[in-house]
Structure formats: structure tokens, C-alpha cells
N, C-alpha and C positions, 0 to 999 in steps of 0.2 A: 865647575858643576858637571861638565861632561863626564869626568871620571867617576863622580858620585852617582850619576844616573846609570852609567854602565855597571857599576858595582851593585846597585840596587836591583837592576834587571837580571844580572847574572845570578845573584843570590836567590831571587824568587823563582827564576826559571829552573834552577837546579834543585829546588825544594822537593822532597819526596812526599809531601803531604797531598799531592794531587796527581792522578794518573789520567786526567781527562784530556780532551783534545787541545785545550789552550796550552797545557804544559808540554805536550808533544810538539806543537807548532813552534813554541819558543825555542826548543832545542834545535829544530830543523832550520829555523830562520833567526839566528841570534841577533841581538841588538847591535846595530852598526852606526855610530855617530856620523861617519863620513857620508854614508848613503843619505841620511836625513839632512845633513848640511847641503849636499849637492841638490837634492830635490827642492829645498826651499830657495836656494840661490838661483836655480833655473826659473822659478816663478817670479823672482825679482827682475830677471832680465826679459822674460817674455811670458805674459799670462796666457794660459790655454783658452781656447774659444769659449769654453763653458763659463769663464769669468768675464766675458766681454759682451754679454747679452744686454738688451735694453735696460737701462736703469742701473747697470752694474758699476758705472763709472763712479757713482757716489760712494761705493764701497771700497774703492782702491786703497784708501788710506788704511782701512781695517785689514785688507789682504796684505798690505806691506807690513803692517804691525805683526800679523801672524808669522810671516816669513822671517822678518828680522829678529823677532823675539825668539823664534825657534833656533835660529843660528846662534844667537847670543847664549841661550841656555846650554848649548853644546860648545861654548867657548870658541866659536868660529868667527865672530865679527872682527876681532882684532888679530886674527891669525893671518898673516900676509900670504901664507901658502894656500889659504882657502878663499880669502876675500881680499882683493887688492885695494890700494888706496884710492884709485880712481873711482871704483865702485862705491866706496864709502862716501867719497866727496859728492858724487852725483846723487846718492840716496839722501844725504843731508840736505842738499840744496832743494831737492824735490819736496821733502817734508817741510822745510821752513817756508817754502812758497805757498803751502796750504794752511799755515798756522792762522788761527782765528782766536782773538782774545775774547772768549765767551764767558769766562768765569764771572766777570762783573755783572753780566746780564742775568745771572741765576738768582731767583728769589728763593732763598733757602727755606723759608717757612712754608711757602706754597709747595715747594718740592717735597718737604717732609709730610705735608698734609696729603699729598697725592699718594706717596708711598704708604702712608698709614691706611688709606682706603684699599690698597692692594693686599693687605694682610688678610690671611684666611683663618678660619676657625681652628685649624690644626697647627698654626704657628709658622707656616711658610708664607710665601708671597706669590700671587698670580701675576700674569702679564698685564692685567689691567684690573680695576675694581670689579669684584664679582666673579672673576675667573678662578679656575682651579689652581691649586698649589703647583708650582713649577720650580725645579731646582735652578734653572738658568736665571729666572726672575729673582729668586731668593738670593743668589749670589750678587746680582746687580744691586739689589737693595742693601745688603750687608756691606758690600764694598763701598757704595756711595756713602753710607752712614759712617763707615770707618774713615774714609778720605775726608769727610766733613767734620770729623771729631765728635760725632753725635751718637756713636754706637751705644755706649754705656749709659748715656743720659736719656736716650730715646727708647731703648729697650731695657726693661727691668731684668734683674737676674732670673725671675720666674718666666718672663717672656722669652729670654734667651734659651732657657732650658727647654721650653716647648719647641723652639726652632731646632735645637740640637737633637731632640727626640725624633722629630720628623726626618731630619737629614740622616741620622744614624740608622734609620730603617730602610734606606734606599738601596742597600747593598743586596744583591741577589745571591742566594746561597748555592744556586746551581752553577752559574757562570763565574761568580766572583766579582763581576762588574757592577756598575751602578745604573739605576734608572732615574729619570728626571721627574716622573709622575707616578701615581699609584697605578698598578696593573699595566705598566708599560714595559717594553723590552729594554734590556741594557744597551748602552750606547757609550762609546769611548769618551765622548765629550763630557758626559756626566761624571766621569771619574774626576774631572776638574771642577765642574760646577758644584758638585756636592762636596768634594774634598776641600776645595778652596774656601767654601762657606764654613765648613767645620774648622778649618785652619784659622779663619778670622775670629771665630768664637773660641779658639783655644782648645779644640777637641778633635783634631785630625787623627789622633791616635785611636779613635774609636773604630776606624775602618780596619778590616783585615787586609793589611798592605800586600802580603804575598799573593793573595787571591786576586786582588785588583791589578797588580803588576802583570800577573799571568794573563788576565783577560785583555789588558791593553796590548801586550805583545802578540796575542793571538790575532789581532787586527792589523799587525804591522805588514806593510807591503815589502816585497823583496827588492823594490827599487828605492825604498825609503818612504817615510811618512806612514800615516795610519788612515784606514777607512773607519767609518762609523761602527761597523761590525766586521767580523772576519769575512774574507773573500770579497769585500767591496773595495774598489780602487781608492787610493788616498786622495784627500782634499786638504786644502790649507787649514780650514778651521779645525778639523779633527786631528790633523797632524800636529799642529801647534798645541792644542789642548791636551793631546795625549802626552806630549813631551812635558808640558807644564805639570800634569798630574804625576808623572814619574819623578819630576823634580821635587814635588811636595813629599813624596815617599822617601826620596834620597835625603832630604833635609831632616825628616824624622829620624832616619838611621843615624845621621851625623850627630844629632842632638842626644839620642839615646846612648850612642857610643861614648860621647864626651862625658855624659853624666855617670855612666857606668865606671869609666876610668877614674873619675875624681871622687865619686861618692859610693861606689860599690852598687850592688843590685838594689834597686828601689823596691818599695812595697808593691808597686804595680808590676814590676818585673817578676816578683815572686808569685803574685797572684796569677799572672799570665802563664808562668811555668806550671802552676798547679791546675790550671783550667784549660789545658790543650792549646795554649799559646794563641788564643783567639780573643782579642780585646773587644770585638763586637759582642761575643757571647757574654763577656763579663759585664758590659754596659747594659745589656738587656736583662741580665740576672739581677742587677742592682735596682731595677725599676719596680 
């Protein structure tokens, strides 16, 4: 996956379709897997003070997940030159020590009922019943339904289409990034929350991938990792979600290339070529 992400970032940063700041920054600060692996490995060995405030201990397993998953996305977990066996053994033991068998305690019907009350009029989901639509909450609901095998039985095709419509309108035409709520600024984490939600629903290709990749790279730190926006220091959440969003775009590239080789240019490829290679524009034009 590391080579796929690198290929996707190189292709997007070298695109001539944009001359804005994000394109310039990605040229001056090219994607470096080793820097990202080093940053996340350092967090696994010693958490910065900012992560050790009162109440933060309960989040340590989430922080470990972000760091380990980021390293894994870049094919570093099983690379002895980057992560040694002693580290892997200690991490495994620490994780197993915190395992709780909570699946049996979940009342699926009550959970589904609560999630239903979080659905909003525009097809997305709020953080609790009655709250505004939020991309992070929408991902959590869709992922929960998918993991529980309830996605297509609980959401009708028409309801899914309404959710897709809301998600596909979260990409900002100026920055190329994505926002999590209406009239909010773009933020690196929403490239994942929105992108992964669309991927679950089978429509990640509605995003303008090149524009989103350039936006993510514009928030890349020179020491590795990503901040929430350009010029902010990197943190674990945005660093992992930035890499995960890039991995989704890389996966799309691999799928498109495989289909092109075996089947030739698809009808969608031909439409994209005819309409300035912007799948978001195509999606909006069809509504």
C-alpha cells in the first residue's frame, strides 16, 4: 500500500490542473513514507504531553490504533528495518491486556433505534438525536451498519441515495478538501470521514481525487504527519486519517487501472474525459 499511496500523491501533486498554494506546497514538501512512519513510531514509544492530560488515559487505545494503523498503511509494521520484533511483541501484549469482550453486551435493536433517531432531514446523521448533520457521525453510523450486516436492510436505496447526495456536496471547490458540516472550513480528517462514508456506499469515485490529494498534502508536516489544516502541527488523529484518505484514493486508482487493462475505457471514463475529468461535476449534473 505504501507504494500505491506514494504513486497517488505523486500523480496528483504533479497535475497541471491547479496552480494554487496546495499544489506548490506538495512540490516543495513531497510525500515521504519514512517520515510518516518515524513520526507514528515515536508516538508509540513516548506520547507527547498534549496527549497525557487528565482523562486522556482512556483514549490511549485509540491513539495506539491511529499510530499502528498509519504504520501498517505504509507497510512498516512487518518491516524489521523500521519496527523490530521486540516492539511488535510489546505492543501486542499491551493491546491484549486491554481487550474486553463487549460484543455480547450490545443490544442490536436498541442500537439501531438510537442510530435512527440521529438521522437528519438531509440524509446524514448527527452526533445525537436532533443535532445537525456531521460527516464524522455519518461515517460512524454507516460503518456500524456495515459491520453489523444491516446497511442494505436498514437503509433503502432511496435513503442511501439521499446520504450520498449530502456527502458528495461536502467537497470545497476552492481548496479541494472536504468539510464535515454545512458552511464549515475544510479539514484533513473529513477527507476520510466523507471519503470512507462514500466508499461504504460504493461511490467514493464521486470525489475529485486529485484536488483532495493536493489539499491533504498541503497540510503535511515536514517532519511527517498531517495537521488539520496547512501550517498547523501534526497530530495523531489527522495524521492517520490523512493517510487513510490517501489510501482510499490509491485503492480507486488501482481498481480503475485494473478495469481499464481488462475491459478498456468504461462509459464513466469516457464521460469523465468529455467533462473536464471531474466526477463531482458529473454527479451534480446528473441530479
